[in-house]
Every structure is written in structure tokens, then in C-alpha cells.
C-alpha positions, 0 to 999 in steps of 0.5 A, a space after each residue: 535882355 533883362 533879368 529882375 534882381 529882387 530887392 526887399 525893405 521893411 517898412 514898418 511905418 506904423 510899426 507893430 501894434 499889439 493890444 488887449 482890451 484897448 491897451 496898445 502904444 507905438 514903439 520906435 521901430 529901432 527899439 527891441 522889446 517882447 510881450 510884456 505881461 503883468 498881473 495881480 495875485 489871486 490866493 486860494 487855500 492850500 496845504 500846510 506842508 511839514 519839513 524844513 529848509 536848511 535855515 530851519 524854516 518849517 511847515 510853510 503853506 503851499 497856497 495855491 497861487 494864479 495870476 489874473 492877467 486881465 483876460 478874465 482867466 487865472 493862471 496857474 503859478 508857483 513860488 520859487 523863493 520859499 524864503 522870500 515873503 509874498 507881496 501879494 497886494 502888488 501887480 506882478 510883471 514879467 522878467 526874463 530869467 537872467 533878472 531873477 535871482 534863482 538857480 536851477 530854473 531849468 530843472 524848475 521848468 521841467 518839474 512844472 511841464 510834468 506837474 500840476 498846471 491848473 486842469 490836470 490833478 487826477 492824472 497827476 495823482 494816478 501817475 504818481 501812484 497815489 490816487 487811492 491815498 486817503 486826502 483827508 478832506 482836501 481835494 485833489 487839487 490842492 494835493 496836486 498842486 502842494 506836491 508840484 510845489 514841494 518839488 519846485 521848493 526842494 530844487 530853489 530852497 533845499 526843501 525837505 519834505 517830511 511826509 505822514 499818513 493821508 494827504 502828506 503821503 500822496 504830497 510826498 508821492 507827487 514831489 518824488 514822481 516830479 523829481 524822478 521823472 523830469 528833465 532840465 528845461 531850457 528857457 522859453 522864448 521872452 521875445 516874438 520874432 519874424 523872419 523870412 529866408 529868401 536865400 532861394 527866391 527867385 523870379 519865374 514870369 510873375 511869380 517871385 519865390 520861394 520864401 521860407 517864414 520863421 517865427 515863434 508867432 502861433 499864426 500872423 494872418 494878413 490880407 491878401 495886397 493889392 496887385 499880387 496874391 500870397 500862394 503856396 507851392 502849389 499855387 493856392 492862396 494864403 492868408 497866414 504864415 506859420 513857422 516854416 512855411 514856404 509862400 510865393 508871390 504872385 503878381 498880377 503883372 510880370 513887370 517892375 512891381 512891388 507889394 505890401 503885407 500888413 498883418 491882421 492879427 497875430 496868435 502868440 502862446 505864453 509858454 509855461 516858465 516865464 517869471 514875474 516879479 512884484 512892481 511899485 506903483 512906477 513899474 520898479 521891482 520890489 523885493 518880494 517872492 518871485 513866481 513861475 508860470 505853470 501854464 501856457 496860454 494862447 491869444 489872439 491879438 490885433 496887429 500891424 506887421 507891414 513890409 515890402 518886397 520889391 521887384 525891379 529889373 537890371 541888365 543881365 549884361 551887367 556884372 552879377 556882384 556876388 555876396 561876401 559870405 555865400 557867393 550867392 548872386 544878388 540877381 536871385 535874391 529876394 529880401 523883406 529886411 533879412 532876418 527881421 527881429 520884430 524891432 517894432 512891436 509893443 512892449 504889451 502889458 495886459 490890463 491889471 485887473 483888481 481881484 478878491 484876495 485871499 489869506 497868505 499863509 503866514 510863514 510862506 
């Protein structure tokens, strides 16, 4: 009598290639990188604030700042170093929090998740109880941005806002609301991952599984492979993986075989809280004000992830080797490379798009 042992390998011969606007590059399979983004600074008029920092700096302008990441959209960002000049003419590239010399970033992200994200000014002013204030000719967006920026600076630079009448009162109200109603939030994922739990997988006739996908991608879509169909627990065809999804491989024939999956696309959400630093023409970090992303955005990328699930027979009479930790029989384990971090993924640098500039407040 024969039983089927399940073995798996990560083929990834082509690695994983993410691209936007024709920008894509192959990386070595064993190089661990993330999805990096870079963009140009876009400035719009803001509100000059009244108050001062511990070192006496007064009246900075809460200029409204965005990053053009090359997809035609401008993302709302905030300064997290009030006393460092903004390098508005330089490309800003994404960096993890460990590379940003700013304290209290968890508190800052908590504020941003409740603050102005580029599209919720009216709701924020209403929540802060200042919707009826005289804005003195400023827009709701400018006031909402200024109040959020002031709250951020109060955490990163010890900025103390001094309110007066009209728009100042509204800005103060937004800041107070955000500080009082926000909790610290940890850094979002910097690197993408795709893992498959195969601990419960076994063969039943021509079907192998269950497998469970674990990923921080929104979705990974793929074409059905030759010689098999990917199905869910109800036997329905599956053409994409999402986090926590259970799936099976149903072979056309119950025999020694293997199946190779190749993805069509990957959907990835860049979360709020990603930080950006100015870089020179060679990509080296430059001393300058760091920025933090205030809104998440979702994009779909052409991509290829290839992995193989192989099934082979071994005699049932043979001693069943035991895993050293779990004790699970190797004849009941299916593998697609174990906990596979997408080490083959390319660092995706979005195309730099030059954009019209605005003047930056001289004191910011």
C-alpha cells in the first residue's frame, strides 16, 4: 500500500516583479526588500499659527503638504520636524520608523488616523465642535489641516499653540480634540509578506489541502494552473488569495504530480503612517524635514509570484519521520516553502513626477 507525502518548494524562478508606469526591476531571490515609494513635494497655502516651541520659534505656517507618488494623485502628508527646514525641491523616499529621528511616532499616527486626511474636513470640524466658528476666509480644509499639523507638532516638537478668535479658535479646537481622542498606534507593515500554513494538509483522492494563506496584501490573483484547480472548502473555484483564506489543490488525476501557480496581479494598500525623507540625486538621505503619510491608498500592480506544490508517493510501511518540534508526520504535511516571506519582491520605486511648486512658509 502507498500513501502520498506532500512536498513543496518555492520556485520563484522569475522572482516577484512589481511595477507601475513601466518601472520594474528584478531582484535576487534572497534579498529581503519591501515596497518602497518615492514622491515629489506639492505645496498649497495654509494658515500661519500663533504660539511657540520650547526654543522660542514662533508663528510657523501650517502649509498644506502633499506627495505626488507618480500616479497622478497627491497624498496628504504632515511635517514631523518643525525645527528642521523642508527640502521641497528634493525627491522624498520612504523609510521605516527606525530610520527617522523623531519620537512619539505611535502617538502621531494615532492623531493622523483621527485627523485630516485630505477629504474629511467637514466631519473633523463637526467632531471637534468648531463647525460654527468664523474661519475668516480660510477653507475648512486649511483649518482641518492646520489643527492636525499643530497637534502633530505638539507631540514631536513641544509646540504650544496660542488661540485667539475666529480661525485660531477652530484650529485650537481641532488640535485639542485630536490630542484628547487619539491612542498610540504601532508602525504599519513596511515589508509585504505571503505565507501559507500547510500544517493540516493531506491528500484525499485527487484533492490536497487545506492550506491557509496569510498575507498583508489585499489580494493576490492568479490563473488556474495546468493539471489542477484551486478551490475553496466548498469545492468552488478560487482565483485570488486574501488573508486567512483556506484553499485546496484539486488535481485532475490522483497520481504523483505537482502544480505551479503564477500570479497575475497583487493589490497592495499603502497605510497611513509611512514616513518619507529627502534624498539627493544618488538616493542618499539629506538632512531635512521628515514627512508622514496621513492617508492610505490602494493600488494594483502587475506581478508574478511562482510557487510549486509537489505530491509524491512513499511506502506506507516506511517509518514515518517526525518533525522535531511539532511531532507531526511528514507524510501529512504539505509545504509551499514554509513561511515564505516574499524575498524575491522588487523594491518598487514609483515614477518621479515633476510638479508645480508653491512657496514654503519661511518659518516652517
